[in-house]
N, C-alpha and C positions, 0 to 999 in steps of 0.2 A: 529378412530378420523376423524372428518369432516375437509376437506381441505378448508381453507378460502382464496380466491383469493386476492392477494395484489393489492391495488389501484395503477394504473400506471399513469405516466406523459409522454405521447408520445412526447411532445415537449422538454423534458429534454435531451434526447440522442437518438441516432439511436438504441442503445441496448433496450431502453424502447419502442421505436416505433416497433421494431421487436417483442417484447413480446406482445404489445398491438394488433398488427395485427394478431399474432398467436391466441391470445384469441378470437378476433373478428371473424375470419374465422372459428375457431373451434366451437364456439357457434352458428354461423349462419348455420353450417352444422349439428347442433344437436349432436355433438360428445362430449363425456366425455374425460378427460385426459387418462383414462384407454383404451378407444376404440381407441383413436389416437395412443397411444403407441403400440397397436397391429398392426395398419396399417403401421406405419413407422419404426417399430422394434426398438423403443427406450423405456427405462424404464419410468414409470409414474413420478418418482421423478426427472429424468433428464428434462423431458418436463415441469414439474412444475417450476423448477429453471430457465429454459429458458424463460418461459412465464412471470415469475416474474422479469425478467431482472437481475437476480442474476448471470447468466453465459451465455456465448456464446455457440451455438451448434457446433458440429463437422462439418467439411466441407460438409459432404454428406447429412445432414438433410435438408438444405434449398431447394435443388432440390426435395427431397421427399415431402416436404410440398407443393411446387408449383404443383407437380403432383397430390397430394391428393386433393387440393382445387381448382385446375384449375386456378391458378393465374399467369400464364406465367412465368416471371422471377422475380416476386416481392420479394420473400424471398431471392433468390440468390443475388439480387442487394442490399437489405438491409443488408445482411450478409457481403458483401464486404465492405460496408461503415462502419458497426459496428466494423469490425476488425481494421479499421484505427483509431478508437478512443482509445487513450492510457489510458485515465482516465474515467471510467464509472461513471455514477450517481453522488452521492453526492461528491465523491472525485474530480470530475472535477471542481465543484464549489470551493472546498477548494484550488485547485491549481490555477485556472484561476482568481477567484474573490477575494480570501482572501490572500493566501500566496504571490502571485505576488505583492500585494500592501502593505504588512505588513511592518511597521517600526521596529517592534521587533518580533522575532520568538523564542519561548521557547518550547522545546520538551523533553519529557521523553520517552526513548525507552527501552522496557523490553525484547524484543526477538531478535531484529536484528538491525544492524547499520542503522540509519536514511538515507532515500534516498538521502538527500542533502549532505551526507558525503560518500556515497558509491563509490568505484572504479567501473569501467566498468565491471571488471571480477567478482567482488562480486555481482553486480547487476544482471548479467546474471545467475549466479548460484542460487541466491535467487529467481529470477523470474521463473526459470525453475522448482524449487521445488514447487512453488505455482501454476504453470500451467503445470503439467506433460504431458498433452495431446495437448498442443499448438504446432503449427508448428514452425520451425526455424524462419520463417518470422515474425510470431506473437511475438515471444520472442524478436527478434531483434528490432521490433517496440517499445515494452515496455521498453527495455533497453535504446534505443535512447531517448524516452520521459523522462525517469528518469534522465539520464545524462544531457539532455537539461535544466531540472529544475535548475540545479546547476549554471546556468548562472547568476541567481539573486544574487549569492554571489560575483560576479565579477563586479557588477554595479558600476558606479562612486560613488554612495551613497548607499551602500548595507545595508540590514537590520541588526540590532544588533541581533545576534543569540546566544542562550544559549542551550546547549545540555547536558542532564543528561542521561548517559548510564548505564544500569544495567550491572554488571560484567558478566552476562550470554552472552552478545553479544560478549565478548572477548573470551569466552571459547568454545562456541558451534561451531563446524566446519561447514562452508558453503563452499563446494568445497574442493579443495586440500589445504594442508598446505601452499603452496606458495601463494595462493589466500588470505588466512588469514594474512600471514606475510605482503604482500603488503598493505592490508587494514589497518593493525596496523600502518604501516609507514605513510600512508595517513592521519590517524587520528592525529598522532604527528604533521605533517606538518599543518594540518587544525587548530590545537590548537594554533599555533603560529601567526595566523592572528589576527590583533588587534580588529576586530569586532566580533570575534567568541570565545566562551568559551566552553570548554568541561570538565565535571566532571563525575567521575565514582561513581556509587552507589555499594559498595561492598556487597557480600553476608552477611557479618557480620552485616550489618545495619538492617537485619531482615525484618519482614513484614511491609507492608504499604498499604494505600488505593488504590493505582493504580497498585498493583501487578497483572501481567498477561495481562495488557493492555498497550497501548501507548497513550500518552497525548500530544497534541499540544495547545499552547496558542498563539493567534495572536493579536498584538496591531496594529490597523490601525489608520491613522491620523483622528482625529475628530470623531471617532466611538467607541462604547463600545467594551470591550474586547470580543473576540470570542474564544471558545474552540472547539477542535475536539478530540474525544476519539475513539480509534480504537482497535478492537479485531482482531482475526486471519482471519475472513472472512467478517467483516462488520465494518462500522464506523458511527459515529453520530456527526453532527454539533450541538453544544450547544450554544444557544444565549440568553436564559432566564438568566438574570443577577444573580438571586439567585443561580442557578445551576452553572453558570460560577464562582461565588465567591467560591463555594466549591472546584472546580478544581484549582482555584488560590491558595487556602490554601494548598491543597494537593501538588501542585508543590513546593510551598515555603518550605514545610516540607521536601520534597525530596532534595531540594537544601541544606537545613541545615544538612541532614543526609549524604550527599555525601562527597567524598574526595575533598580537595582543588584542583584547576587546576594543581598546580605543582605536588602534590602527584598522581593525576589522570594520568598525563603524564608519571610518573615513572611506574605506574601500566600497562599502555599501552605498554611501552617499554619492560617490563618483559614479557608480553604476546607475543610481537613480537619475542623475543628470543625463547620463548616456541614453536612458530610456525616455527622457522628456522630449516630446516632439518640438522641433525647431519652428519658430514663428516664420511664416512666409515673408519674403522680403517685400518692403513697401514699393509700390509702383508709382 
């Protein structure tokens, strides 16, 4: 299979700039990805993902690249800056340009608790699962960025938020049982806020168009509706209004299939009890 290099936008993020500089210096040196992988002792697939700005390198690679290309500390410095970016690529636009200005946020979560509702403990466990090779400092930065996002829920005039959660997010353990119990408790408290509604989509509801993905709909003042669809490793901003209309219909169907807010709270409370450790029997 022939590898097709993804077009990069160096001005979009430091991560993209790192990948663009890596590609530029590699091509100037007349090196293929396979040849570079032999020089720096990294797999070709790893280098391809880094060059495409899909992942950050491990800490030792920038120094090896600077030595290989004679670039002083270029890659080392870019790597330091890139690690400080909590939201890479398109997701940064979603957070900084769309979510932060939205008057209404509607989200369906199929696999994990939405970031706006996560406890710090669940955020840490979740991000550690997604970034198994990240340093403690990198994970701490990602957790801080995720928790900082939640400040928009406490604004004097917060957005109207509607969350539809698949039953799977209550049942799949992320971390220890106590982490899950605390998260269930936090969901109950969140659902009591007047500008926030939580509904559960039970397994019994069956299949639907958004199964396996997460969907966000953002209503911004004086702008067309924007959708953001996310899989396990990538996300897509959807602005074409015919495509957005399909997601709008999908979300409305999910809302109709979901339990009422009151029944959803009851289901969350049952899950919270299920995650509560049993007392050892008296001897």
